[in-house]
C-alpha positions as CSV (number, residue, x, y, z in Angstrom):
1,M,-8.5,4.2,39.6
2,K,-5.5,7.4,39.6
3,L,-3.8,8.0,36.5
4,Q,-0.6,5.7,36.8
5,S,2.9,7.4,36.2
6,K,4.7,6.8,32.8
7,T,6.7,4.1,34.3
8,L,4.2,2.2,35.1
9,T,2.0,2.1,32.7
10,L,4.3,1.6,30.3
11,C,5.7,-1.4,32.2
12,S,2.3,-2.6,31.9
13,L,1.9,-1.9,28.2
14,L,4.7,-4.6,28.0
15,A,3.6,-7.4,30.4
16,F,0.1,-7.6,29.5
17,G,-0.7,-5.7,26.7
18,P,-3.4,-3.5,25.2
19,A,-6.3,-5.3,27.0
20,F,-4.5,-4.2,30.4
21,A,-3.2,-0.2,29.5
22,F,-6.2,1.3,27.4
23,A,-9.0,-0.7,28.8
24,Q,-8.6,0.6,31.8
25,G,-11.2,4.2,32.4
26,S,-11.1,7.9,30.7
27,D,-7.9,8.7,32.9
28,D,-5.9,6.0,31.4
29,D,-7.3,6.6,28.2
30,I,-6.5,10.8,28.9
31,L,-3.1,9.2,29.5
32,R,-2.9,6.8,26.8
33,D,-3.8,9.9,23.9
34,A,-0.9,11.9,25.8
35,L,1.8,9.0,25.2
36,W,0.5,8.6,21.3
37,T,1.1,12.3,20.9
38,R,4.1,12.1,22.3
39,V,5.1,9.4,20.2
40,A,3.5,10.7,17.1
41,S,5.2,13.4,17.2
42,S,8.5,12.2,17.6
43,K,11.7,11.8,15.2
44,P,12.2,8.2,13.9
45,S,15.1,8.3,16.3
46,A,13.3,8.0,19.6
47,R,10.7,5.7,18.3
48,P,10.4,2.9,16.1
49,S,10.1,3.9,12.6
50,V,7.3,3.5,10.4
51,G,6.7,1.6,7.6
52,L,3.6,1.6,5.3
53,A,3.2,-1.9,2.9
54,L,0.6,-1.2,0.4
55,S,-0.9,-3.9,-1.7
56,G,-1.3,-4.3,-5.2
57,G,-5.4,-5.2,-6.6
58,G,-5.4,-2.7,-9.7
59,A,-8.8,-0.2,-9.7
60,R,-9.1,-1.6,-5.6
61,G,-5.3,-0.4,-4.9
62,F,-7.4,3.4,-5.0
63,A,-8.1,2.0,-1.4
64,H,-4.9,2.9,0.0
65,T,-6.1,7.1,-0.7
66,G,-8.5,6.3,2.1
67,V,-6.1,4.9,4.5
68,L,-3.4,7.0,4.4
69,E,-6.5,9.8,4.8
70,A,-7.7,7.5,7.9
71,L,-3.7,7.5,9.7
72,E,-2.7,11.3,8.2
73,Y,-6.1,12.7,11.0
74,S,-4.8,11.2,13.9
75,G,-1.2,11.5,13.0
76,F,-0.1,7.9,12.3
77,P,3.9,8.2,11.1
78,V,4.4,7.1,8.3
79,D,8.5,6.8,7.6
80,Y,8.9,4.3,4.7
81,V,6.7,3.4,2.2
82,S,6.5,0.0,-0.5
83,G,4.2,-0.8,-2.9
84,T,2.8,-3.4,-5.3
85,S,1.0,-2.7,-9.2
86,M,-1.4,0.1,-8.2
87,G,-0.3,0.1,-4.4
88,S,3.5,1.5,-5.9
89,V,1.2,4.5,-7.5
90,I,-0.3,5.6,-5.0
91,G,2.4,5.4,-2.6
92,A,5.0,6.9,-5.1
93,L,2.2,10.0,-5.2
94,Y,2.4,10.1,-1.8
95,A,6.0,9.9,-1.2
96,S,6.7,12.5,-3.5
97,G,5.2,15.0,-1.1
98,Q,1.4,15.1,-3.1
99,P,-1.0,16.2,-0.7
100,V,-3.6,13.1,0.3
101,D,-6.2,15.9,-1.2
102,E,-5.2,15.7,-4.3
103,I,-4.3,11.7,-4.9
104,W,-8.4,11.6,-4.3
105,G,-8.5,14.2,-7.3
106,F,-6.8,11.3,-9.1
107,G,-9.5,9.0,-8.2
108,R,-12.5,11.6,-9.2
109,N,-10.7,12.3,-12.7
110,A,-10.2,9.2,-13.1
111,A,-12.7,8.6,-16.6
112,N,-10.6,11.8,-17.8
113,F,-7.2,9.9,-17.6
114,K,-8.7,7.0,-19.8
115,V,-7.2,4.4,-18.1
116,S,-9.7,1.9,-18.6
117,S,-9.5,2.2,-22.0
118,D,-6.0,0.8,-21.6
119,F,-8.6,-3.0,-20.8
120,K,-11.3,-2.0,-22.7
121,S,-9.3,-2.4,-26.2
122,I,-7.9,-4.9,-25.5
123,K,-9.3,-7.7,-27.9
124,M,-7.7,-11.1,-27.4
125,L,-8.7,-12.0,-30.9
126,R,-6.2,-9.0,-31.3
127,L,-3.6,-11.0,-29.5
128,L,-3.9,-14.3,-30.4
129,I,-3.5,-13.6,-34.7
130,T,-0.5,-10.8,-34.2
131,D,0.5,-12.9,-30.8
132,K,2.2,-9.6,-29.6
133,L,1.5,-7.7,-26.5
134,I,0.2,-4.5,-26.4
135,T,1.7,-1.2,-24.6
136,P,-0.3,0.3,-21.6
137,T,-1.5,3.9,-23.5
138,Y,-2.9,6.0,-21.0
139,I,-1.4,4.0,-18.3
140,T,2.1,5.2,-19.2
141,R,1.6,8.3,-20.0
142,F,-0.3,9.2,-16.8
143,I,2.4,7.7,-14.3
144,D,4.7,10.0,-17.3
145,E,2.4,13.2,-16.4
146,Y,2.6,12.9,-12.5
147,L,6.4,11.0,-11.9
148,G,8.2,11.5,-14.9
149,S,10.3,14.3,-13.6
150,L,11.3,12.6,-10.2
151,T,13.6,9.8,-8.9
152,F,13.5,8.2,-5.6
153,E,16.5,9.9,-4.6
154,K,13.9,12.9,-4.4
155,L,11.0,12.0,-2.6
156,K,10.2,13.1,0.5
157,K,10.1,9.6,2.5
158,P,12.3,6.7,1.1
159,F,10.3,4.6,-1.1
160,A,10.2,1.3,-2.8
161,C,8.3,-1.2,-5.3
162,T,8.6,-3.9,-6.8
163,A,8.5,-6.0,-10.2
164,M,9.3,-9.4,-10.9
165,D,12.4,-10.3,-13.7
166,M,10.1,-11.8,-16.5
167,R,13.1,-13.8,-17.8
168,T,14.1,-15.2,-14.3
169,G,10.6,-14.7,-12.1
170,E,13.2,-12.9,-9.5
171,K,11.3,-10.4,-7.3
172,I,13.4,-6.8,-8.2
173,V,12.9,-4.3,-5.7
174,F,14.1,-0.9,-6.6
175,T,15.2,2.1,-4.2
176,D,16.7,4.3,-6.6
177,G,16.8,5.5,-10.1
178,P,14.1,6.9,-12.0
179,L,10.7,6.7,-10.2
180,A,8.4,6.5,-13.6
181,I,9.5,3.1,-15.5
182,A,10.1,1.3,-11.4
183,V,6.4,2.0,-10.9
184,R,5.7,1.3,-14.9
185,A,7.0,-2.2,-13.6
186,S,5.4,-2.5,-11.4
187,V,2.1,-2.5,-12.3
188,N,2.4,-4.2,-16.0
189,L,0.6,-7.1,-16.0
190,P,1.6,-10.0,-17.3
191,G,0.4,-12.0,-20.2
192,I,-1.3,-8.7,-21.4
193,F,0.9,-5.6,-21.4
194,A,4.3,-6.3,-23.0
195,P,7.5,-6.2,-20.8
196,V,9.4,-3.1,-19.6
197,Q,12.6,-3.3,-20.5
198,Y,15.1,-1.4,-18.2
199,R,18.4,-2.9,-16.9
200,H,19.0,-5.3,-19.2
201,R,16.1,-7.2,-17.4
202,Y,11.8,-7.7,-19.2
203,L,9.7,-6.5,-16.2
204,V,5.7,-7.2,-15.3
205,D,4.0,-6.2,-12.4
206,G,5.2,-7.4,-9.0
207,G,1.7,-8.7,-7.6
208,V,3.0,-12.1,-8.6
209,V,5.2,-12.3,-6.9
210,D,5.1,-9.8,-4.3
211,F,1.7,-8.5,-3.0
212,I,2.1,-7.2,0.3
213,P,5.6,-5.7,-0.4
214,I,6.9,-5.9,4.2
215,D,10.3,-6.8,3.0
216,A,10.5,-4.2,0.8
217,A,9.5,-1.5,3.3
218,R,11.5,-3.7,6.5
219,G,14.6,-3.2,3.7
220,L,14.2,0.6,3.3
221,G,14.5,0.6,7.5
222,A,11.4,0.5,9.4
223,D,11.1,-1.6,12.6
224,W,7.7,-1.7,12.5
225,V,5.0,-2.0,9.2
226,L,1.2,-1.7,8.4
227,A,-0.1,-3.4,5.9
228,S,-3.1,-2.1,3.9
229,V,-4.8,-4.9,1.9
230,T,-7.1,-4.8,-1.0
231,G,-9.5,-7.7,-0.1
232,S,-10.3,-9.8,-3.3
233,A,-14.0,-11.7,-3.4
234,P,-15.4,-11.6,-6.6
235,S,-19.0,-12.0,-6.5
236,K,-19.2,-12.6,-10.0
237,M,-17.6,-15.1,-12.7
238,P,-15.7,-13.2,-15.5
239,D,-17.6,-13.1,-19.2
240,S,-14.5,-12.6,-20.8
241,V,-11.2,-14.5,-21.9
242,L,-9.4,-11.0,-20.8
243,L,-11.3,-10.9,-17.3
244,S,-11.0,-14.5,-16.4
245,L,-7.0,-14.0,-17.3
246,L,-7.4,-11.1,-14.8
247,Q,-9.9,-12.6,-11.9
248,V,-7.0,-15.6,-12.0
249,I,-4.0,-13.1,-11.8
250,D,-5.8,-11.5,-9.1
251,I,-6.4,-14.8,-6.8
252,R,-2.5,-15.3,-7.4
253,G,-2.1,-11.9,-5.7
254,S,-4.8,-12.9,-2.7
255,L,-2.9,-16.1,-1.8
256,L,0.2,-14.6,-1.8
257,A,-1.1,-12.3,0.4
258,R,-2.4,-14.6,3.1
259,E,1.2,-15.6,3.9
260,S,2.6,-12.3,3.5
261,E,-0.1,-10.5,6.0
262,K,1.7,-12.6,8.9
263,N,4.8,-10.7,8.5
264,A,2.9,-7.6,9.1
265,D,2.6,-5.9,12.2
266,F,-0.5,-5.1,11.6
267,V,-2.6,-5.3,8.9
268,I,-5.7,-3.2,7.6
269,K,-8.3,-4.7,4.5
270,P,-10.4,-2.6,3.5
271,E,-13.3,-5.4,1.1
272,V,-13.2,-3.9,-1.8
273,G,-13.3,-7.4,-3.6
274,D,-16.3,-6.5,-5.2
275,I,-14.9,-4.1,-7.2
276,S,-13.0,-5.4,-10.4
277,V,-9.4,-4.6,-11.1
278,A,-10.2,-2.9,-14.5
279,E,-13.3,-0.6,-12.6
280,F,-11.3,2.7,-12.4
281,D,-14.0,4.3,-13.4
282,R,-15.1,3.4,-9.3
283,C,-12.2,4.2,-7.5
284,M,-13.6,6.8,-5.1
285,E,-16.1,3.7,-4.4
286,A,-12.8,1.8,-3.5
287,G,-10.7,4.7,-1.5
288,E,-14.6,5.7,0.6
289,V,-14.4,1.8,1.7
290,G,-10.6,2.1,3.0
291,L,-11.3,5.4,4.5
292,V,-14.1,3.8,6.6
293,E,-12.3,0.8,7.1
294,A,-9.3,2.4,8.1
295,S,-11.2,4.8,10.9
296,R,-12.4,2.0,12.4
297,R,-9.1,0.1,12.1
298,V,-6.9,2.9,13.1
299,R,-7.2,3.5,16.9
300,A,-6.0,-1.0,17.6
301,A,-2.9,0.3,15.4
302,E,-2.1,2.8,17.5
303,E,-1.9,0.6,20.0
304,T,-0.3,-2.0,19.1
305,Y,2.5,0.0,18.1
306,L,2.8,1.6,20.9
307,I,3.1,-1.3,23.0
308,F,5.4,-2.3,20.5
309,A,7.4,1.2,21.3
310,A,6.8,0.5,24.1
311,P,10.9,-1.1,25.6
312,R,12.5,2.4,23.7
313,L,9.9,4.6,25.3
314,V,10.4,3.4,29.0
315,E,14.7,3.3,27.9
316,K,14.1,6.7,28.0
317,L,12.0,7.4,30.7
């Protein structure tokens, strides 16, 4: 089949979708790649803006790093970033301008950061006896070291993260002010860590109310949202009260995710369910799963985005 004109190809995108527009042979593959290069290199004013929403998931959330690498490799534009819980950590680092290679470095050195120690040091008997929640020393230290000097206004990309007000159950979306305390609130597991007190609120993990912050990405201005979601499918029963509590929180987040995914324009879902929330020594494993899954799905994401972008591209022909 001869190479079609841009107008006809884009109209076919509108009318018939990717099955027609992207399955017609090598000539159209060439045109498709040319269109993608043009769209991906365009400024947001010339195309629909793209938001990336990163779910929670504890240590599993490091899978987002692999997703970021696959998106960067393909040239996928990302204009806005939102994150919940572990997704807020990865998202904040990415939005700050940290190269993906350096974010991988955090996963390789997870043991040195001793983040898992915040969980391993928790003794449920002590919590019951003292009736006092703990402050996560190593998580706080890590966030302060890498994000402590930043504000939302200083980030390279607009960013939002979510938390929950412990007193009202209200979802809180952070988009301005100091970055570190907002991320700390977003990763703050309820029932284990003491609430973060900020702006007259008592804040805990945003994953309780918003496991995939898609609305937060749209609130920043995203026209089209890609969600990176860490799947949860525990392969074994928890063997302690603490792990049971973590799994209950995790299952709650997964239930919220099923509904939230419907609001995304595209979903990449690395299957890292056998990694528990607190297994930060397996961050690299989670990241590699994210890279493989995102690499497998990124072309479909590109085509879905091109379909969405087609009306605006036709107008500019």
